[in-house]
C-alpha positions as CSV (number, residue, x, y, z in Angstrom):
1,M,98.9,-72.6,50.3
2,A,98.9,-71.8,54.2
3,E,97.6,-67.8,54.8
4,L,100.6,-66.2,57.2
5,A,99.5,-66.4,60.6
6,V,100.7,-66.4,64.3
7,H,99.5,-68.6,67.6
8,E,100.4,-68.7,71.1
9,T,100.9,-71.8,73.4
10,N,100.7,-72.9,76.5
11,I,103.9,-71.8,77.1
12,P,104.0,-68.1,77.5
13,G,106.2,-66.0,74.7
14,F,106.2,-69.0,72.6
15,Y,104.7,-68.8,69.3
16,T,103.9,-71.4,66.2
17,I,103.9,-69.7,62.9
18,D,102.0,-70.5,60.0
19,L,104.2,-70.1,56.9
20,D,102.9,-69.3,53.2
21,L,104.3,-71.7,51.4
22,R,103.6,-71.4,47.5
23,G,104.9,-74.0,45.0
24,D,104.2,-75.6,41.7
25,N,105.9,-78.4,39.2
26,R,109.3,-76.3,40.0
27,G,109.5,-76.7,43.7
28,W,108.0,-74.1,46.7
29,F,108.9,-70.8,47.4
30,K,108.4,-68.8,51.2
31,E,108.9,-66.0,52.8
32,N,110.3,-67.7,55.8
33,Y,111.2,-64.9,58.0
34,Q,109.2,-61.0,57.3
35,K,109.4,-58.7,60.4
36,A,106.8,-56.4,59.1
37,K,104.1,-58.9,58.3
38,L,104.9,-61.4,61.5
39,E,105.0,-58.5,64.2
40,K,102.0,-57.0,62.7
41,L,100.1,-60.5,63.8
42,G,101.8,-60.6,66.9
43,L,105.4,-62.2,66.8
44,P,107.1,-60.0,69.5
45,A,109.9,-57.8,67.7
46,F,113.2,-59.4,67.5
47,E,116.3,-58.2,66.2
48,I,118.4,-60.9,64.2
49,V,121.9,-60.8,64.7
50,Q,122.6,-64.4,63.2
51,N,121.8,-67.2,61.3
52,N,122.5,-70.6,62.0
53,L,122.1,-73.7,60.0
54,S,122.4,-77.8,61.1
55,F,122.0,-80.4,58.6
56,N,120.8,-83.9,59.8
57,A,121.5,-86.6,57.3
58,E,119.6,-89.3,59.0
59,R,116.4,-89.7,60.5
60,G,116.8,-90.5,64.2
61,V,118.8,-87.8,65.1
62,T,118.0,-86.3,68.7
63,R,119.0,-82.6,70.1
64,G,118.6,-81.0,73.2
65,L,117.2,-79.7,75.5
66,H,118.8,-76.5,75.7
67,A,117.6,-73.5,77.0
68,E,119.8,-70.4,75.6
69,P,119.7,-66.7,76.9
70,W,118.3,-65.3,74.0
71,E,115.5,-65.7,71.6
72,K,115.2,-68.1,68.1
73,Y,113.1,-68.2,65.6
74,I,113.3,-72.0,63.9
75,S,112.4,-73.2,61.1
76,V,112.8,-76.0,58.2
77,A,114.8,-75.9,55.0
78,T,114.1,-79.3,53.6
79,G,112.5,-82.1,55.8
80,K,110.3,-82.8,59.0
81,V,111.2,-82.9,62.6
82,L,109.3,-83.1,65.9
83,G,110.4,-79.9,68.2
84,A,110.1,-80.2,72.2
85,W,110.1,-77.0,74.2
86,V,110.2,-77.5,78.0
87,D,109.9,-73.8,79.7
88,L,113.0,-73.9,82.0
89,R,112.4,-70.5,82.9
90,Q,112.1,-69.5,87.0
91,G,108.3,-68.9,87.1
92,P,104.8,-70.8,87.5
93,S,105.2,-71.6,84.1
94,F,108.4,-74.1,84.7
95,G,108.1,-77.2,83.3
96,Q,105.1,-77.0,80.8
97,K,106.0,-78.6,77.5
98,L,105.4,-78.7,74.0
99,T,105.7,-80.2,70.8
100,V,104.7,-79.0,67.4
101,E,106.3,-80.9,63.6
102,I,108.1,-78.5,62.0
103,T,107.6,-78.4,58.2
104,P,108.6,-76.1,55.6
105,D,105.3,-74.4,56.3
106,K,105.5,-74.2,60.3
107,A,107.8,-72.3,62.0
108,V,108.4,-71.4,66.1
109,F,109.5,-68.6,67.9
110,V,111.2,-69.7,71.5
111,P,111.6,-67.4,73.9
112,R,114.8,-66.7,76.1
113,G,114.8,-70.0,79.0
114,V,113.3,-72.3,77.1
115,A,114.6,-75.5,76.4
116,N,114.7,-76.6,72.6
117,G,115.2,-79.8,71.4
118,Y,114.6,-81.6,67.8
119,Q,114.2,-85.3,66.0
120,T,114.3,-85.9,62.7
121,L,111.6,-87.4,60.8
122,E,112.9,-87.5,57.6
123,P,116.5,-88.4,56.4
124,N,118.7,-84.7,54.7
125,V,116.9,-82.4,57.2
126,A,118.4,-78.5,57.0
127,Y,117.3,-76.9,61.0
128,T,117.7,-73.7,60.5
129,Y,117.3,-70.9,63.4
130,L,117.5,-66.8,64.0
131,V,118.7,-65.5,66.8
132,N,118.9,-62.3,68.6
133,A,122.1,-62.6,70.1
134,H,125.8,-64.3,69.1
135,W,126.5,-67.4,70.5
136,S,129.7,-67.1,73.0
137,P,131.0,-69.7,75.1
138,E,130.4,-68.0,78.3
139,A,126.8,-68.0,77.3
140,A,124.6,-69.1,80.4
141,Y,122.9,-72.4,79.5
142,T,120.5,-74.6,81.3
143,F,119.5,-77.9,80.4
144,V,116.8,-81.1,80.4
145,N,117.4,-84.4,79.3
146,L,115.6,-85.5,76.4
147,F,114.1,-88.8,77.6
148,D,113.1,-87.1,81.3
149,P,109.9,-89.5,82.4
150,E,108.6,-86.7,83.9
151,L,108.2,-84.9,80.7
152,G,106.4,-87.7,78.9
153,I,107.8,-86.5,75.4
154,D,106.4,-88.6,73.1
155,W,109.4,-89.1,70.7
156,P,108.7,-91.1,67.3
157,I,112.1,-92.7,67.1
158,D,112.8,-94.0,70.5
159,R,115.6,-94.0,73.0
160,E,117.2,-97.1,71.6
161,Q,117.0,-95.7,68.0
162,A,117.6,-92.2,68.5
163,I,120.8,-90.5,67.4
164,C,122.3,-88.5,70.4
165,S,125.4,-87.2,71.5
166,E,126.7,-88.7,75.0
167,K,126.5,-84.8,76.1
168,D,122.7,-84.1,75.3
169,L,122.1,-87.7,77.1
170,A,123.9,-86.7,80.4
171,H,121.5,-83.8,80.6
172,P,120.0,-83.7,84.7
173,L,116.3,-84.5,85.0
174,L,113.7,-81.5,85.6
175,K,113.5,-82.6,88.9
176,D,117.0,-81.6,89.4
177,V,117.3,-78.3,87.4
178,T,117.9,-74.8,88.7
179,P,115.3,-72.7,86.8
180,M,116.9,-70.2,84.6
181,E,116.4,-66.7,85.4
182,V,115.8,-64.3,82.3
């Protein structure tokens, strides 16, 4: 049983969250997001308008890296992923990266303009994220390549074994990315 805690990271506005997971012979329970408690611990105010869920049947599914014009609160209901983030916002933190293993007792808060990606480390992962703006086909995204050598993300499952979309593999290298204005 971990105590609920919020931690700052090397990417401005990005937080990791230790969740209080309580289990017994039946399984486990957690408060995945509790606004008052998390804000008291330092998480920014966050108005949730949509909850998204991505199910990944196989180990090695690798998605991203996409920077959207909204904040995200990410966790998993089942399984384990390696999350990877790159700051694509205009400014001194452009290009900063971070990786965190997300399990049912760990969540992250991602500010707008920070590219998000993940790789499933187990089969049957339910990856969920709360957002503070509705998805729209007109939304301005910024992308960077998952396997850009300059980023040096140490994916546990290499590119040849990873399950990726052609679209994600075609994202530009960091040197070719126009920083996102937020």
